PDB file of N, H, CA, C and O in Angstrom:
ATOM      1  N   MET A   1       0.859  -1.191   0.000  1.00  0.00           N
ATOM      2  CA  MET A   1       0.000   0.000   0.000  1.00  0.00           C
ATOM      3  C   MET A   1       0.897   1.243   0.000  1.00  0.00           C
ATOM      4  O   MET A   1       1.788   1.365   0.840  1.00  0.00           O
ATOM      5  N   ASP A   2       0.668   2.137  -0.914  1.00  0.00           N
ATOM      6  H   ASP A   2      -0.056   2.037  -1.597  1.00  0.00           H
ATOM      7  CA  ASP A   2       1.494   3.338  -0.980  1.00  0.00           C
ATOM      8  C   ASP A   2       1.007   4.403   0.008  1.00  0.00           C
ATOM      9  O   ASP A   2      -0.126   4.353   0.488  1.00  0.00           O
ATOM     10  N   ALA A   3       1.882   5.359   0.300  1.00  0.00           N
ATOM     11  H   ALA A   3       2.802   5.400  -0.090  1.00  0.00           H
ATOM     12  CA  ALA A   3       1.623   6.335   1.364  1.00  0.00           C
ATOM     13  C   ALA A   3       0.441   7.245   1.061  1.00  0.00           C
ATOM     14  O   ALA A   3      -0.333   7.562   1.964  1.00  0.00           O
ATOM     15  N   SER A   4       0.283   7.671  -0.187  1.00  0.00           N
ATOM     16  H   SER A   4       0.912   7.413  -0.921  1.00  0.00           H
ATOM     17  CA  SER A   4      -0.824   8.589  -0.501  1.00  0.00           C
ATOM     18  C   SER A   4      -2.176   7.913  -0.303  1.00  0.00           C
ATOM     19  O   SER A   4      -3.135   8.547   0.137  1.00  0.00           O
ATOM     20  N   ARG A   5      -2.248   6.630  -0.629  1.00  0.00           N
ATOM     21  H   ARG A   5      -1.469   6.116  -0.987  1.00  0.00           H
ATOM     22  CA  ARG A   5      -3.510   5.905  -0.425  1.00  0.00           C
ATOM     23  C   ARG A   5      -3.767   5.685   1.068  1.00  0.00           C
ATOM     24  O   ARG A   5      -4.908   5.734   1.527  1.00  0.00           O
ATOM     25  N   LEU A   6      -2.693   5.443   1.811  1.00  0.00           N
ATOM     26  H   LEU A   6      -1.766   5.403   1.437  1.00  0.00           H
ATOM     27  CA  LEU A   6      -2.829   5.228   3.250  1.00  0.00           C
ATOM     28  C   LEU A   6      -3.328   6.486   3.948  1.00  0.00           C
ATOM     29  O   LEU A   6      -4.156   6.401   4.855  1.00  0.00           O
ATOM     30  N   LEU A   7      -2.834   7.651   3.537  1.00  0.00           N
ATOM     31  H   LEU A   7      -2.161   7.720   2.801  1.00  0.00           H
ATOM     32  CA  LEU A   7      -3.251   8.903   4.170  1.00  0.00           C
ATOM     33  C   LEU A   7      -4.704   9.253   3.866  1.00  0.00           C
ATOM     34  O   LEU A   7      -5.326   9.999   4.622  1.00  0.00           O
ATOM     35  N   LYS A   8      -5.246   8.736   2.791  1.00  0.00           N
ATOM     36  H   LYS A   8      -4.741   8.129   2.177  1.00  0.00           H
ATOM     37  CA  LYS A   8      -6.646   8.986   2.448  1.00  0.00           C
ATOM     38  C   LYS A   8      -7.593   7.991   3.118  1.00  0.00           C
ATOM     39  O   LYS A   8      -8.809   8.182   3.094  1.00  0.00           O
ATOM     40  N   ASP A   9      -7.049   6.940   3.709  1.00  0.00           N
ATOM     41  H   ASP A   9      -6.062   6.784   3.728  1.00  0.00           H
ATOM     42  CA  ASP A   9      -7.869   5.886   4.305  1.00  0.00           C
ATOM     43  C   ASP A   9      -8.438   6.344   5.649  1.00  0.00           C
ATOM     44  O   ASP A   9      -7.690   6.742   6.542  1.00  0.00           O
ATOM     45  N   LYS A  10      -9.752   6.285   5.783  1.00  0.00           N
ATOM     46  H   LYS A  10     -10.359   5.961   5.058  1.00  0.00           H
ATOM     47  CA  LYS A  10     -10.421   6.730   7.009  1.00  0.00           C
ATOM     48  C   LYS A  10     -10.054   5.834   8.196  1.00  0.00           C
ATOM     49  O   LYS A  10      -9.910   6.323   9.316  1.00  0.00           O
ATOM     50  N   LYS A  11      -9.904   4.539   7.961  1.00  0.00           N
ATOM     51  H   LYS A  11     -10.021   4.142   7.051  1.00  0.00           H
ATOM     52  CA  LYS A  11      -9.564   3.615   9.053  1.00  0.00           C
ATOM     53  C   LYS A  11      -8.204   3.955   9.665  1.00  0.00           C
ATOM     54  O   LYS A  11      -8.006   3.811  10.871  1.00  0.00           O
ATOM     55  N   PHE A  12      -7.271   4.405   8.824  1.00  0.00           N
ATOM     56  H   PHE A  12      -7.432   4.521   7.844  1.00  0.00           H
ATOM     57  CA  PHE A  12      -5.947   4.787   9.316  1.00  0.00           C
ATOM     58  C   PHE A  12      -6.051   5.950  10.297  1.00  0.00           C
ATOM     59  O   PHE A  12      -5.406   5.937  11.345  1.00  0.00           O
ATOM     60  N   TRP A  13      -6.860   6.954   9.964  1.00  0.00           N
ATOM     61  H   TRP A  13      -7.385   6.964   9.112  1.00  0.00           H
ATOM     62  CA  TRP A  13      -6.999   8.126  10.825  1.00  0.00           C
ATOM     63  C   TRP A  13      -7.747   7.783  12.106  1.00  0.00           C
ATOM     64  O   TRP A  13      -7.423   8.311  13.170  1.00  0.00           O
ATOM     65  N   ILE A  14      -8.744   6.906  12.018  1.00  0.00           N
ATOM     66  H   ILE A  14      -9.007   6.478  11.154  1.00  0.00           H
ATOM     67  CA  ILE A  14      -9.476   6.491  13.223  1.00  0.00           C
ATOM     68  C   ILE A  14      -8.552   5.720  14.156  1.00  0.00           C
ATOM     69  O   ILE A  14      -8.548   5.955  15.364  1.00  0.00           O
ATOM     70  N   ALA A  15      -7.771   4.803  13.597  1.00  0.00           N
ATOM     71  H   ALA A  15      -7.774   4.613  12.616  1.00  0.00           H
ATOM     72  CA  ALA A  15      -6.835   4.031  14.420  1.00  0.00           C
ATOM     73  C   ALA A  15      -5.771   4.938  15.034  1.00  0.00           C
ATOM     74  O   ALA A  15      -5.404   4.770  16.197  1.00  0.00           O
ATOM     75  N   SER A  16      -5.281   5.893  14.257  1.00  0.00           N
ATOM     76  H   SER A  16      -5.580   6.029  13.313  1.00  0.00           H
ATOM     77  CA  SER A  16      -4.278   6.824  14.785  1.00  0.00           C
ATOM     78  C   SER A  16      -4.851   7.666  15.918  1.00  0.00           C
ATOM     79  O   SER A  16      -4.184   7.901  16.925  1.00  0.00           O
ATOM     80  N   PHE A  17      -6.090   8.117  15.748  1.00  0.00           N
ATOM     81  H   PHE A  17      -6.632   7.925  14.930  1.00  0.00           H
ATOM     82  CA  PHE A  17      -6.738   8.902  16.798  1.00  0.00           C
ATOM     83  C   PHE A  17      -6.919   8.075  18.062  1.00  0.00           C
ATOM     84  O   PHE A  17      -6.674   8.569  19.163  1.00  0.00           O
ATOM     85  N   LEU A  18      -7.345   6.822  17.920  1.00  0.00           N
ATOM     86  H   LEU A  18      -7.544   6.421  17.026  1.00  0.00           H
ATOM     87  CA  LEU A  18      -7.538   5.970  19.094  1.00  0.00           C
ATOM     88  C   LEU A  18      -6.224   5.716  19.827  1.00  0.00           C
ATOM     89  O   LEU A  18      -6.189   5.728  21.057  1.00  0.00           O
ATOM     90  N   VAL A  19      -5.156   5.489  19.090  1.00  0.00           N
ATOM     91  H   VAL A  19      -5.184   5.479  18.091  1.00  0.00           H
ATOM     92  CA  VAL A  19      -3.849   5.261  19.719  1.00  0.00           C
ATOM     93  C   VAL A  19      -3.389   6.517  20.455  1.00  0.00           C
ATOM     94  O   VAL A  19      -2.897   6.434  21.580  1.00  0.00           O
ATOM     95  N   ALA A  20      -3.548   7.676  19.825  1.00  0.00           N
ATOM     96  H   ALA A  20      -3.947   7.744  18.911  1.00  0.00           H
ATOM     97  CA  ALA A  20      -3.147   8.932  20.465  1.00  0.00           C
ATOM     98  C   ALA A  20      -4.004   9.221  21.689  1.00  0.00           C
ATOM     99  O   ALA A  20      -3.488   9.684  22.707  1.00  0.00           O
ATOM    100  N   TRP A  21      -5.301   8.955  21.606  1.00  0.00           N
ATOM    101  H   TRP A  21      -5.719   8.579  20.780  1.00  0.00           H
ATOM    102  CA  TRP A  21      -6.204   9.174  22.740  1.00  0.00           C
ATOM    103  C   TRP A  21      -5.837   8.255  23.897  1.00  0.00           C
ATOM    104  O   TRP A  21      -5.802   8.690  25.048  1.00  0.00           O
ATOM    105  N   ALA A  22      -5.562   6.976  23.597  1.00  0.00           N
ATOM    106  H   ALA A  22      -5.590   6.622  22.662  1.00  0.00           H
ATOM    107  CA  ALA A  22      -5.198   6.028  24.653  1.00  0.00           C
ATOM    108  C   ALA A  22      -3.881   6.430  25.317  1.00  0.00           C
ATOM    109  O   ALA A  22      -3.745   6.318  26.536  1.00  0.00           O
ATOM    110  N   ALA A  23      -2.919   6.892  24.534  1.00  0.00           N
ATOM    111  H   ALA A  23      -3.030   6.983  23.545  1.00  0.00           H
ATOM    112  CA  ALA A  23      -1.641   7.329  25.102  1.00  0.00           C
ATOM    113  C   ALA A  23      -1.829   8.561  25.980  1.00  0.00           C
ATOM    114  O   ALA A  23      -1.223   8.665  27.047  1.00  0.00           O
ATOM    115  N   ALA A  24      -2.664   9.490  25.536  1.00  0.00           N
ATOM    116  H   ALA A  24      -3.156   9.406  24.669  1.00  0.00           H
ATOM    117  CA  ALA A  24      -2.924  10.690  26.341  1.00  0.00           C
ATOM    118  C   ALA A  24      -3.652  10.333  27.629  1.00  0.00           C
ATOM    119  O   ALA A  24      -3.351  10.886  28.686  1.00  0.00           O
ATOM    120  N   LEU A  25      -4.596   9.424  27.547  1.00  0.00           N
ATOM    121  H   LEU A  25      -4.840   8.974  26.688  1.00  0.00           H
ATOM    122  CA  LEU A  25      -5.325   9.000  28.743  1.00  0.00           C
ATOM    123  C   LEU A  25      -4.393   8.320  29.739  1.00  0.00           C
ATOM    124  O   LEU A  25      -4.474   8.568  30.942  1.00  0.00           O
ATOM    125  N   GLN A  26      -3.513   7.468  29.239  1.00  0.00           N
ATOM    126  H   GLN A  26      -3.448   7.267  28.262  1.00  0.00           H
ATOM    127  CA  GLN A  26      -2.568   6.795  30.125  1.00  0.00           C
ATOM    128  C   GLN A  26      -1.619   7.804  30.773  1.00  0.00           C
ATOM    129  O   GLN A  26      -1.315   7.697  31.961  1.00  0.00           O
ATOM    130  N   GLY A  27      -1.154   8.775  30.003  1.00  0.00           N
ATOM    131  H   GLY A  27      -1.400   8.863  29.038  1.00  0.00           H
ATOM    132  CA  GLY A  27      -0.292   9.810  30.562  1.00  0.00           C
ATOM    133  C   GLY A  27      -1.003  10.631  31.617  1.00  0.00           C
ATOM    134  O   GLY A  27      -0.415  10.982  32.639  1.00  0.00           O
ATOM    135  N   HIS A  28      -2.266  10.937  31.371  1.00  0.00           N
ATOM    136  H   HIS A  28      -2.744  10.651  30.540  1.00  0.00           H
ATOM    137  CA  HIS A  28      -3.052  11.692  32.345  1.00  0.00           C
ATOM    138  C   HIS A  28      -3.250  10.885  33.624  1.00  0.00           C
ATOM    139  O   HIS A  28      -3.149  11.431  34.723  1.00  0.00           O
ATOM    140  N   MET A  29      -3.528   9.597  33.490  1.00  0.00           N
ATOM    141  H   MET A  29      -3.610   9.154  32.598  1.00  0.00           H
ATOM    142  CA  MET A  29      -3.723   8.760  34.675  1.00  0.00           C
ATOM    143  C   MET A  29      -2.424   8.632  35.470  1.00  0.00           C
ATOM    144  O   MET A  29      -2.455   8.611  36.700  1.00  0.00           O
ATOM    145  N   MET A  30      -1.292   8.546  34.788  1.00  0.00           N
ATOM    146  H   MET A  30      -1.267   8.562  33.788  1.00  0.00           H
ATOM    147  CA  MET A  30      -0.008   8.494  35.495  1.00  0.00           C
ATOM    148  C   MET A  30       0.242   9.803  36.235  1.00  0.00           C
ATOM    149  O   MET A  30       0.752   9.790  37.356  1.00  0.00           O
ATOM    150  N   TRP A  31      -0.111  10.937  35.620  1.00  0.00           N
ATOM    151  H   TRP A  31      -0.525  10.948  34.710  1.00  0.00           H
ATOM    152  CA  TRP A  31       0.056  12.239  36.261  1.00  0.00           C
ATOM    153  C   TRP A  31      -0.837  12.341  37.497  1.00  0.00           C
ATOM    154  O   TRP A  31      -0.408  12.853  38.531  1.00  0.00           O
ATOM    155  N   MET A  32      -2.084  11.854  37.392  1.00  0.00           N
ATOM    156  H   MET A  32      -2.432  11.439  36.551  1.00  0.00           H
ATOM    157  CA  MET A  32      -3.001  11.889  38.534  1.00  0.00           C
ATOM    158  C   MET A  32      -2.470  11.025  39.677  1.00  0.00           C
ATOM    159  O   MET A  32      -2.564  11.405  40.844  1.00  0.00           O
ATOM    160  N   GLN A  33      -1.915   9.868  39.339  1.00  0.00           N
ATOM    161  H   GLN A  33      -1.839   9.559  38.391  1.00  0.00           H
ATOM    162  CA  GLN A  33      -1.366   8.981  40.363  1.00  0.00           C
ATOM    163  C   GLN A  33      -0.174   9.653  41.052  1.00  0.00           C
ATOM    164  O   GLN A  33      -0.006   9.534  42.266  1.00  0.00           O
ATOM    165  N   LYS A  34       0.640  10.349  40.279  1.00  0.00           N
ATOM    166  H   LYS A  34       0.502  10.445  39.293  1.00  0.00           H
ATOM    167  CA  LYS A  34       1.787  11.068  40.841  1.00  0.00           C
ATOM    168  C   LYS A  34       1.314  12.172  41.785  1.00  0.00           C
ATOM    169  O   LYS A  34       1.900  12.374  42.848  1.00  0.00           O
ATOM    170  N   GLN A  35       0.253  12.889  41.398  1.00  0.00           N
ATOM    171  H   GLN A  35      -0.223  12.725  40.534  1.00  0.00           H
ATOM    172  CA  GLN A  35      -0.296  13.939  42.248  1.00  0.00           C
ATOM    173  C   GLN A  35      -0.842  13.359  43.554  1.00  0.00           C
ATOM    174  O   GLN A  35      -0.642  13.936  44.623  1.00  0.00           O
ATOM    175  N   ASP A  36      -1.531  12.219  43.468  1.00  0.00           N
ATOM    176  H   ASP A  36      -1.693  11.750  42.599  1.00  0.00           H
ATOM    177  CA  ASP A  36      -2.075  11.588  44.671  1.00  0.00           C
ATOM    178  C   ASP A  36      -0.962  11.130  45.605  1.00  0.00           C
ATOM    179  O   ASP A  36      -1.065  11.283  46.822  1.00  0.00           O
ATOM    180  N   ALA A  37       0.110  10.565  45.032  1.00  0.00           N
ATOM    181  H   ALA A  37       0.194  10.442  44.043  1.00  0.00           H
ATOM    182  CA  ALA A  37       1.236  10.129  45.855  1.00  0.00           C
ATOM    183  C   ALA A  37       1.890  11.327  46.544  1.00  0.00           C
ATOM    184  O   ALA A  37       2.301  11.225  47.700  1.00  0.00           O
ATOM    185  N   PHE A  38       1.990  12.449  45.852  1.00  0.00           N
ATOM    186  H   PHE A  38       1.656  12.532  44.913  1.00  0.00           H
ATOM    187  CA  PHE A  38       2.561  13.658  46.441  1.00  0.00           C
ATOM    188  C   PHE A  38       1.688  14.154  47.590  1.00  0.00           C
ATOM    189  O   PHE A  38       2.202  14.550  48.637  1.00  0.00           O
ATOM    190  N   LYS A  39       0.367  14.135  47.399  1.00  0.00           N
ATOM    191  H   LYS A  39      -0.051  13.814  46.549  1.00  0.00           H
ATOM    192  CA  LYS A  39      -0.543  14.595  48.454  1.00  0.00           C
ATOM    193  C   LYS A  39      -0.485  13.682  49.670  1.00  0.00           C
ATOM    194  O   LYS A  39      -0.584  14.157  50.802  1.00  0.00           O
ATOM    195  N   GLN A  40      -0.325  12.373  49.454  1.00  0.00           N
ATOM    196  H   GLN A  40      -0.245  11.988  48.534  1.00  0.00           H
ATOM    197  CA  GLN A  40      -0.225  11.454  50.584  1.00  0.00           C
ATOM    198  C   GLN A  40       1.073  11.677  51.350  1.00  0.00           C
ATOM    199  O   GLN A  40       1.103  11.564  52.576  1.00  0.00           O
ATOM    200  N   LYS A  41       2.135  11.991  50.637  1.00  0.00           N
ATOM    201  H   LYS A  41       2.111  12.083  49.642  1.00  0.00           H
ATOM    202  CA  LYS A  41       3.432  12.167  51.283  1.00  0.00           C
ATOM    203  C   LYS A  41       3.537  13.503  52.006  1.00  0.00           C
ATOM    204  O   LYS A  41       4.040  13.558  53.128  1.00  0.00           O
ATOM    205  N   PHE A  42       3.070  14.580  51.381  1.00  0.00           N
ATOM    206  H   PHE A  42       2.661  14.536  50.469  1.00  0.00           H
ATOM    207  CA  PHE A  42       3.262  15.915  51.933  1.00  0.00           C
ATOM    208  C   PHE A  42       1.978  16.577  52.415  1.00  0.00           C
ATOM    209  O   PHE A  42       2.034  17.646  53.023  1.00  0.00           O
ATOM    210  N   GLY A  43       0.839  15.976  52.163  1.00  0.00           N
ATOM    211  H   GLY A  43       0.793  15.108  51.669  1.00  0.00           H
ATOM    212  CA  GLY A  43      -0.422  16.585  52.563  1.00  0.00           C
ATOM    213  C   GLY A  43      -0.960  17.497  51.480  1.00  0.00           C
ATOM    214  O   GLY A  43      -0.236  17.905  50.572  1.00  0.00           O
ATOM    215  N   ASP A  44      -2.231  17.809  51.589  1.00  0.00           N
ATOM    216  H   ASP A  44      -2.819  17.477  52.327  1.00  0.00           H
ATOM    217  CA  ASP A  44      -2.896  18.672  50.615  1.00  0.00           C
ATOM    218  C   ASP A  44      -2.834  20.109  51.121  1.00  0.00           C
ATOM    219  O   ASP A  44      -3.387  20.392  52.184  1.00  0.00           O
ATOM    220  N   PRO A  45      -2.185  21.027  50.407  1.00  0.00           N
ATOM    221  CA  PRO A  45      -2.061  22.406  50.898  1.00  0.00           C
ATOM    222  C   PRO A  45      -3.403  23.126  51.021  1.00  0.00           C
ATOM    223  O   PRO A  45      -3.516  24.066  51.808  1.00  0.00           O
ATOM    224  N   VAL A  46      -4.402  22.720  50.280  1.00  0.00           N
ATOM    225  H   VAL A  46      -4.310  21.956  49.641  1.00  0.00           H
ATOM    226  CA  VAL A  46      -5.717  23.368  50.357  1.00  0.00           C
ATOM    227  C   VAL A  46      -6.362  23.085  51.714  1.00  0.00           C
ATOM    228  O   VAL A  46      -7.024  23.954  52.281  1.00  0.00           O
ATOM    229  N   GLU A  47      -6.172  21.873  52.233  1.00  0.00           N
ATOM    230  H   GLU A  47      -5.634  21.167  51.773  1.00  0.00           H
ATOM    231  CA  GLU A  47      -6.763  21.519  53.526  1.00  0.00           C
ATOM    232  C   GLU A  47      -6.076  22.246  54.677  1.00  0.00           C
ATOM    233  O   GLU A  47      -6.714  22.511  55.696  1.00  0.00           O
ATOM    234  N   GLU A  48      -4.797  22.574  54.543  1.00  0.00           N
ATOM    235  H   GLU A  48      -4.279  22.358  53.716  1.00  0.00           H
ATOM    236  CA  GLU A  48      -4.047  23.192  55.632  1.00  0.00           C
ATOM    237  C   GLU A  48      -4.309  24.685  55.749  1.00  0.00           C
ATOM    238  O   GLU A  48      -3.965  25.279  56.771  1.00  0.00           O
ATOM    239  N   ILE A  49      -4.902  25.310  54.748  1.00  0.00           N
ATOM    240  H   ILE A  49      -5.182  24.827  53.918  1.00  0.00           H
ATOM    241  CA  ILE A  49      -5.175  26.750  54.792  1.00  0.00           C
ATOM    242  C   ILE A  49      -6.265  27.065  55.808  1.00  0.00           C
ATOM    243  O   ILE A  49      -6.183  28.075  56.507  1.00  0.00           O
ATOM    244  N   ASP A  50      -7.271  26.224  55.898  1.00  0.00           N
ATOM    245  H   ASP A  50      -7.338  25.403  55.331  1.00  0.00           H
ATOM    246  CA  ASP A  50      -8.403  26.477  56.812  1.00  0.00           C
ATOM    247  C   ASP A  50      -8.001  26.419  58.264  1.00  0.00           C
ATOM    248  O   ASP A  50      -8.839  26.610  59.145  1.00  0.00           O
TER     249      ASP A  50
END
């Protein structure tokens, strides 16, 4: 399959979007887990203001 035909294929773009979305979701979940670990270790600064 040549590149110009591949770029016109709708399935290629849908698959690419799904892969990018899954990677972004995984990165976001890792970031959230890192934030939770930080809050457990050092406490939540919002709670300490009151």
